[in-house]
Structures are given as structure tokens and as C-alpha cells.
C-alpha positions in Angstrom: 153.3 114.6 105.4 151.8 118.0 105.2 149.1 119.2 107.5 146.7 119.4 104.6 147.2 115.7 103.8 146.8 114.7 107.4 143.5 116.6 107.7 142.3 115.0 104.5 143.2 111.6 105.9 141.4 112.4 109.2 138.3 113.6 107.2 138.2 110.3 105.2 138.6 108.2 108.4 135.8 110.2 110.1 133.5 109.7 107.1 134.1 105.9 107.2 133.5 105.9 111.0 130.3 107.9 110.5 129.1 105.4 107.9 129.8 102.5 110.3 128.0 104.2 113.2 125.1 105.4 111.2 124.4 101.9 109.8 125.0 100.0 113.0 127.4 98.1 110.8 129.8 97.0 113.5 133.1 96.1 111.8 133.3 97.0 108.1 135.8 96.0 105.5 137.1 97.8 102.4 136.8 96.0 99.1 140.4 94.9 99.1 140.1 93.5 102.7 136.9 91.7 101.8 138.5 90.3 98.6 141.5 88.9 100.6 139.1 87.4 103.2 137.1 85.6 100.5 140.1 84.7 98.4 139.3 86.5 95.2 140.3 89.7 93.5 138.3 93.0 94.1 137.0 93.0 90.5 135.3 89.7 91.1 133.4 91.2 94.1 132.3 94.1 91.8 131.1 91.6 89.2 129.2 89.6 91.7 127.4 92.8 92.8 126.1 93.1 89.3 125.0 89.4 89.2 123.5 89.0 92.7 121.1 91.9 93.3 120.8 91.2 97.0 124.5 91.7 97.5 124.6 95.4 98.3 127.7 96.7 100.2 127.5 100.1 101.8 129.4 103.1 100.5 131.2 105.8 102.3 130.5 109.4 101.3 133.5 109.2 99.1 131.9 106.2 97.3 134.2 103.5 98.6 132.6 100.2 99.1 132.5 98.8 102.6 131.3 95.3 103.5 129.6 94.3 106.7 129.9 90.9 108.3 126.6 89.8 106.7 128.0 90.8 103.3 131.2 88.8 103.9 129.1 85.7 104.9 127.0 86.1 101.7 130.2 86.4 99.6 131.6 83.3 101.2 128.4 81.4 100.3 128.5 82.7 96.7 132.2 81.7 96.4 131.4 78.2 97.7 128.6 77.8 95.2 130.5 79.1 92.2 134.0 77.8 92.9 133.5 74.9 95.3 130.4 73.3 94.0 130.9 74.6 90.4 127.5 76.2 90.0 126.9 78.6 87.2 125.9 82.2 88.1 122.2 81.3 87.3 122.5 78.1 89.3 123.9 79.9 92.3 121.1 82.5 92.1 118.6 79.7 92.0 120.2 77.9 94.9 120.4 81.1 97.1 116.7 81.7 96.3 115.9 78.1 97.4 117.8 78.7 100.7 116.0 82.0 101.2 119.3 83.8 101.3 118.4 86.2 98.6 115.9 88.1 100.8 117.1 91.1 102.7 117.2 90.5 106.4 116.6 94.2 107.0 113.0 95.5 106.8 112.5 97.3 103.5 110.6 100.2 105.1 113.5 100.9 107.4 115.8 101.6 104.6 113.4 104.0 102.9 112.7 105.9 106.1 116.4 106.5 107.0 117.4 110.1 107.6 118.9 111.5 104.5 121.4 114.2 105.4 123.0 115.2 102.1 122.5 115.0 98.3 125.0 112.1 97.8 123.3 109.8 100.3 119.9 110.8 98.8 121.1 109.9 95.4 122.6 106.6 96.7 119.3 105.8 98.4 117.3 106.5 95.3 119.7 104.4 93.2 119.3 101.5 95.7 115.5 101.8 95.5 115.6 101.9 91.7 117.8 98.8 91.6 115.4 97.0 93.9 112.4 98.0 91.8 114.2 96.9 88.6 115.1 93.6 90.2 111.4 93.1 91.2 110.3 94.0 87.7 112.7 91.5 86.2 111.4 88.8 88.5 107.8 89.6 87.6 108.6 89.4 83.8 110.2 86.0 84.2 
């Protein structure tokens, strides 16, 4: 392995560690690891992210998804509803809402006030806020 590849690998690892430290995430899992833990393929997790707006894994600066323990717990609950109890997507959303799981456990204002250090994280934060607002708008229309 060349020194250039080693330094690239070190930079990537440092970015992931910085993500974990900056979000007080504790242990994080890449999408493949999370998929194996849950017992589904990675594309299923990506699809669930589109269907369950409260499921928001973090992203490293290189745009890789990283799941925290609370995300893994949410994924396990979603899998149980969809695969174990045979709920439809809409039924699972409704059930999660009844259980109060669809609400963020983190304060909304805390996310908006986080220090934004570069353009990528600023764009990511704005995209998250936009998705949250679109989700609220959709709820109000229904």
C-alpha cells in the first residue's frame, strides 16, 4: 500500500471519528454493519429512510451513512412491525406514531444551533431542516 493510500485511509478514519465525537454518538455503525445487525440488505435501510422521516442516520463528511444505537433500535422496531407483525408501511408509520416513537428525542433547537464548520455540513443541516419542514407540511395537509 502506498503512503498516499495510507494517508487517505487515515483521513477517512479521522473524519468518521470526528463525526462520532461531534455528535456524542458513542458507537456508530456503517450502513452495511447496521444492515447485518438488523438482518436486511443495505438498500432496504435506504428505502426505509425515505418512508420513515424520523429515521435520520448521520453522515460523515464523505457522505457515508452512520447509524447510532438509537437508530439501530428504531430499525429493529421497524423491521419487527413490517416483517414480524406484517404491517404495511403506512400501518407501521401509524403504529410508531401511536407509540410516540416518531418524535425526535433530541431537542429541535439543539440541532439548529450546532456549530457549522464547513459548507458540506451546512448543506446537510439545511437539507435536514427542509426535510423536517416538508414532513410537517405533509402532516398539516393530511
